[in-house]
C-alpha positions as a Python dict, from the first residue, in 0.01 Angstrom:
ca = {
    (1, 'M'): (0, 0, 0),
    (2, 'A'): (233, 233, 142),
    (3, 'E'): (456, 180, -243),
    (4, 'H'): (132, 168, -394),
    (5, 'L'): (29, 526, -280),
    (6, 'A'): (424, 639, -291),
    (7, 'R'): (363, 609, -674),
    (8, 'Q'): (61, 834, -711),
    (9, 'E'): (47, 1191, -673),
    (10, 'P'): (-174, 1322, -325),
    (11, 'P'): (-493, 1461, -319),
    (12, 'A'): (-521, 1790, -499),
    (13, 'E'): (-632, 1914, -183),
    (14, 'Q'): (-304, 1897, -9),
    (15, 'E'): (-173, 2100, -293),
    (16, 'R'): (162, 1931, -312),
    (17, 'A'): (312, 1735, -565),
    (18, 'T'): (481, 1467, -378),
    (19, 'W'): (386, 1322, -37),
    (20, 'T'): (529, 1334, 264),
    (21, 'L'): (580, 1056, 560),
    (22, 'H'): (334, 1210, 781),
    (23, 'S'): (79, 1230, 489),
    (24, 'L'): (131, 878, 359),
    (25, 'A'): (82, 765, 713),
    (26, 'Q'): (-301, 966, 754),
    (27, 'A'): (-384, 831, 400),
    (28, 'I'): (-279, 471, 485),
    (29, 'A'): (-493, 500, 833),
    (30, 'D'): (-762, 636, 661),
    (31, 'R'): (-859, 341, 413),
    (32, 'F'): (-838, 76, 701),
    (33, 'D'): (-1142, 85, 1012),
    (34, 'H'): (-925, -109, 1213),
    (35, 'I'): (-609, 135, 1205),
    (36, 'R'): (-690, 460, 1417),
    (37, 'T'): (-319, 640, 1318),
    (38, 'M'): (-16, 519, 1207),
    (39, 'S'): (311, 670, 1265),
    (40, 'H'): (565, 815, 999),
    (41, 'E'): (807, 602, 1103),
    (42, 'T'): (661, 326, 1028),
    (43, 'V'): (549, 399, 667),
    (44, 'R'): (924, 475, 633),
    (45, 'R'): (1034, 138, 741),
    (46, 'L'): (758, 11, 499),
    (47, 'L'): (923, 181, 232),
    (48, 'Q'): (1233, 81, 317),
    (49, 'Q'): (1148, -320, 310),
    (50, 'R'): (1055, -259, -58),
    (51, 'E'): (1347, -57, -127),
    (52, 'V'): (1135, 260, -211),
    (53, 'T'): (1382, 581, -85),
    (54, 'Y'): (1339, 947, -113),
    (55, 'R'): (1484, 1069, -418),
    (56, 'R'): (1555, 1358, -631),
    (57, 'A'): (1379, 1298, -1015),
    (58, 'K'): (1592, 1299, -1308),
    (59, 'E'): (1573, 1559, -1540),
    (60, 'W'): (1435, 1369, -1898),
    (61, 'L'): (1445, 1518, -2265),
    (62, 'T'): (1204, 1397, -2512),
    (63, 'S'): (1183, 1528, -2897),
    (64, 'P'): (893, 1722, -2997),
    (65, 'D'): (904, 1544, -3318),
    (66, 'R'): (543, 1367, -3381),
    (67, 'L'): (687, 1123, -3596),
    (68, 'Y'): (986, 1063, -3345),
    (69, 'E'): (920, 700, -3313),
    (70, 'L'): (848, 644, -3696),
    (71, 'R'): (1183, 805, -3748),
    (72, 'K'): (1416, 631, -3468),
    (73, 'S'): (1301, 287, -3609),
    (74, 'Q'): (1384, 388, -3957),
    (75, 'R'): (1701, 488, -3813),
    (76, 'D'): (1762, 144, -3644),
    (77, 'R'): (1661, -29, -3952),
    (78, 'L'): (1896, 149, -4208),
    (79, 'W'): (2194, 91, -3892),
    (80, 'A'): (2086, -272, -3915),
    (81, 'L'): (2135, -255, -4293),
    (82, 'A'): (2441, -107, -4314),
    (83, 'R'): (2618, -266, -4053),
    (84, 'A'): (2510, -592, -4139),
    (85, 'A'): (2620, -556, -4513),
    (86, 'P'): (2962, -668, -4625),
    (87, 'D'): (2995, -382, -4873),
    (88, 'G'): (2820, -109, -4656),
    (89, 'A'): (2887, 79, -4357),
    (90, 'A'): (2713, 294, -4125),
    (91, 'V'): (2822, 639, -4094),
    (92, 'W'): (2768, 936, -3829),
    (93, 'L'): (2801, 1281, -3950),
    (94, 'D'): (2785, 1571, -3685),
    (95, 'E'): (2977, 1956, -3662),
    (96, 'S'): (3069, 2105, -3327),
    (97, 'W'): (3257, 2425, -3232),
    (98, 'F'): (3593, 2423, -3033),
    (99, 'T'): (3748, 2716, -2889),
    (100, 'R'): (4091, 2753, -2754),
    (101, 'W'): (3950, 2867, -2413),
    (102, 'P'): (3941, 2612, -2107),
    (103, 'Y'): (3655, 2437, -2079),
    (104, 'R'): (3472, 2351, -1765),
    (105, 'Y'): (3590, 2004, -1651),
    (106, 'W'): (3643, 1706, -1383),
    (107, 'T'): (3930, 1616, -1218),
    (108, 'W'): (4056, 1446, -911),
    (109, 'A'): (4102, 1691, -585),
    (110, 'H'): (4127, 1690, -204),
    (111, 'K'): (3788, 1765, -23),
    (112, 'G'): (3742, 2092, 33),
    (113, 'D'): (4023, 2175, -253),
    (114, 'L'): (3798, 2335, -551),
    (115, 'P'): (3965, 2283, -893),
    (116, 'L'): (3936, 2623, -1082),
    (117, 'V'): (3955, 2707, -1465),
    (118, 'A'): (3994, 2985, -1586),
    (119, 'Q'): (3706, 3237, -1791),
    (120, 'R'): (3761, 3532, -2037),
    (121, 'W'): (3526, 3830, -2006),
    (122, 'N'): (3395, 3974, -2315),
    (123, 'E'): (3699, 3945, -2513),
    (124, 'E'): (3697, 3748, -2846),
    (125, 'V'): (3858, 3429, -2837),
    (126, 'D'): (3930, 3193, -3143),
    (127, 'T'): (3731, 2965, -3234),
    (128, 'T'): (3702, 2646, -3520),
    (129, 'A'): (3400, 2434, -3627),
    (130, 'L'): (3479, 2079, -3687),
    (131, 'F'): (3320, 1856, -3925),
    (132, 'A'): (3323, 1406, -3807),
    (133, 'A'): (3191, 1137, -3987),
    (134, 'L'): (3215, 843, -3730),
    (135, 'D'): (3250, 449, -3858),
    (136, 'D'): (2992, 303, -3642),
    (137, 'E'): (3176, -50, -3718),
    (138, 'T'): (3510, 77, -3710),
    (139, 'Q'): (3501, 393, -3479),
    (140, 'E'): (3743, 538, -3681),
    (141, 'A'): (3661, 900, -3763),
    (142, 'F'): (3704, 1156, -4095),
    (143, 'L'): (3757, 1495, -3955),
    (144, 'R'): (3789, 1808, -4163),
    (145, 'W'): (3818, 2188, -3978),
    (146, 'A'): (3590, 2445, -4140),
    (147, 'D'): (3763, 2798, -4227),
    (148, 'G'): (3415, 2972, -4095),
    (149, 'Q'): (3068, 2945, -3994),
    (150, 'P'): (2941, 2597, -4142),
    (151, 'N'): (2702, 2625, -4436),
    (152, 'S'): (2587, 2442, -4791),
    (153, 'E'): (2877, 2487, -4962),
    (154, 'R'): (3163, 2395, -4679),
    (155, 'M'): (2901, 2079, -4630),
    (156, 'I'): (2890, 1953, -5022),
    (157, 'Q'): (3292, 2035, -5017),
    (158, 'F'): (3271, 1807, -4719),
    (159, 'L'): (3075, 1533, -4842),
    (160, 'E'): (3259, 1510, -5168),
    (161, 'E'): (3576, 1458, -4941),
    (162, 'L'): (3392, 1190, -4720),
    (163, 'M'): (3240, 1001, -5058),
    (164, 'T'): (3595, 983, -5222),
    (165, 'H'): (3758, 849, -4903),
    (166, 'W'): (3507, 558, -4879),
    (167, 'T'): (3535, 522, -5252),
    (168, 'Q'): (3876, 447, -5185),
    (169, 'K'): (3784, 192, -4926),
    (170, 'G'): (3556, -30, -5208),
    (171, 'K'): (3222, 24, -5049),
    (172, 'R'): (2927, -6, -5214),
    (173, 'F'): (2730, 223, -5007),
    (174, 'I'): (2700, 397, -4689),
    (175, 'V'): (2411, 499, -4483),
    (176, 'L'): (2508, 889, -4320),
    (177, 'F'): (2290, 966, -4027),
    (178, 'W'): (2263, 1315, -3936),
    (179, 'D'): (2040, 1575, -3787),
    (180, 'K'): (1839, 1837, -3934),
    (181, 'A'): (2061, 2102, -3946),
    (182, 'S'): (1983, 2379, -4247),
    (183, 'F'): (2291, 2306, -4407),
    (184, 'H'): (2186, 1959, -4391),
    (185, 'T'): (1867, 1981, -4550),
    (186, 'S'): (1885, 2267, -4786),
    (187, 'H'): (1814, 2258, -5098),
    (188, 'Q'): (2155, 2302, -5225),
    (189, 'T'): (2303, 2000, -5036),
    (190, 'R'): (1984, 1817, -5125),
    (191, 'N'): (2026, 1874, -5511),
    (192, 'W'): (2411, 1782, -5490),
    (193, 'I'): (2331, 1438, -5304),
    (194, 'R'): (2083, 1361, -5586),
    (195, 'E'): (2330, 1449, -5847),
    (196, 'Y'): (2588, 1261, -5675),
    (197, 'N'): (2409, 937, -5674),
    (198, 'Q'): (2317, 970, -6021),
    (199, 'R'): (2687, 986, -6089),
    (200, 'A'): (2782, 728, -5859),
    (201, 'K'): (2560, 453, -6020),
    (202, 'Q'): (2749, 569, -6358),
    (203, 'E'): (3079, 567, -6262),
    (204, 'H'): (3061, 299, -5983),
    (205, 'L'): (3091, 511, -5699),
    (206, 'T'): (3009, 450, -5370),
    (207, 'R'): (2636, 546, -5323),
    (208, 'L'): (2507, 803, -5070),
    (209, 'I'): (2178, 694, -4849),
    (210, 'V'): (2098, 975, -4629),
    (211, 'C'): (1868, 900, -4283),
    (212, 'K'): (1750, 1252, -4072),
    (213, 'L'): (1764, 1193, -3725),
    (214, 'P'): (1399, 1318, -3543),
    (215, 'T'): (1378, 1653, -3453),
    (216, 'R'): (1587, 1751, -3115),
    (217, 'S'): (1725, 1436, -3041),
    (218, 'P'): (2090, 1411, -2992),
    (219, 'W'): (2102, 1069, -2787),
    (220, 'L'): (2070, 930, -3067),
    (221, 'M'): (2367, 1073, -3284),
    (222, 'P'): (2699, 902, -3128),
    (223, 'L'): (2919, 1166, -3211),
    (224, 'E'): (2734, 1395, -2934),
    (225, 'S'): (2903, 1216, -2609),
    (226, 'V'): (3217, 1223, -2812),
    (227, 'F'): (3224, 1568, -2883),
    (228, 'G'): (3147, 1692, -2497),
    (229, 'W'): (3389, 1410, -2380),
    (230, 'T'): (3653, 1570, -2606),
    (231, 'K'): (3592, 1920, -2487),
    (232, 'H'): (3552, 1863, -2091),
    (233, 'Q'): (3802, 1566, -2034),
    (234, 'V'): (4074, 1593, -2286),
    (235, 'L'): (4068, 1957, -2349),
    (236, 'G'): (3979, 2067, -2006),
    (237, 'K'): (4157, 2340, -1835),
    (238, 'R'): (4387, 2362, -2126),
    (239, 'L'): (4462, 2693, -2273),
    (240, 'F'): (4588, 2686, -2627),
    (241, 'E'): (4812, 2962, -2785),
    (242, 'T'): (4716, 2927, -3116),
    (243, 'V'): (4396, 2747, -3323),
    (244, 'A'): (4633, 2488, -3496),
    (245, 'E'): (4752, 2353, -3170),
    (246, 'L'): (4387, 2264, -3054),
    (247, 'Q'): (4311, 2135, -3371),
    (248, 'K'): (4585, 1890, -3324),
    (249, 'A'): (4481, 1827, -2987),
    (250, 'V'): (4117, 1732, -3073),
    (251, 'E'): (4258, 1488, -3368),
    (252, 'N'): (4493, 1342, -3167),
    (253, 'H'): (4188, 1245, -2915),
    (254, 'F'): (4000, 1092, -3230),
    (255, 'L'): (4268, 865, -3316),
    (256, 'N'): (4349, 757, -3009),
    (257, 'R'): (4033, 654, -2901),
    (258, 'V'): (3956, 421, -3176),
    (259, 'A'): (4058, 65, -2986),
    (260, 'D'): (3886, 151, -2693),
    (261, 'S'): (3557, 244, -2847),
    (262, 'R'): (3537, 6, -3080),
    (263, 'K'): (3511, -244, -2767),
    (264, 'R'): (3239, -48, -2627),
    (265, 'R'): (3073, 14, -2963),
    (266, 'S'): (3067, -393, -3025),
    (267, 'K'): (2925, -431, -2712),
    (268, 'Y'): (2612, -199, -2753),
    (269, 'W'): (2594, -342, -3117),
    (270, 'S'): (2552, -699, -2942),
    (271, 'K'): (2298, -605, -2710),
    (272, 'F'): (2092, -400, -3001),
    (273, 'L'): (2052, -740, -3206),
    (274, 'A'): (1967, -908, -2844),
    (275, 'A'): (1686, -675, -2863),
    (276, 'T'): (1529, -634, -3183),
    (277, 'A'): (1584, -1052, -3274),
}
């Protein structure tokens, strides 16, 4: 009874979103004629026996995309198709900004010691944008730095180099997963993809299949966590003198993470296959 009530919202007249131990005790007593009163300590012990504790709710972000489930199913189907095909590959593509100024970071410190990270005022600090395409199976990344704000022209240039890379690797097709950024879905980019696939069919180049992820669903994009880890754990409090030094550090991280991340991704892939079997 205590567990059942605790998982429900209290009555509206209490004007609370959650129960207190005292209100739970009173509610339980009111439901039984033979129980006149019940202490809050009794309720606490009952809940403890059922392994129910008072905990802070975890924030949960959902996508506003009305077709989320459909598009996620499409992503899973194409992901499985590309991973299973010996002449195909699943590739995740995303972009992120990097700055040579330090990031907030986690580190080991004595209790009572507060790690500090230098912050800037309003002065401009050099930033640079990274285009990254991650092979889901090998976890090898194809990286290119943009010389300005990402746009359709720079996106197309990156795609041209990326498809040349995959043609040299001898793949018949790749499935490219990305979000709905404006330079991903622009007429210019879509026209280039259509024209490229027509040329690929004639010249026996790697075909490009594009899968757009649901709106505002970063948890479906593995590169989001890679970018976050790189900024806060690899770059951390480091202040780079030049953008070139920053870019080199990021590239080294992508190069060095391959072996360990391949093991983790293979384990995740096995769980995915078991869940969909």
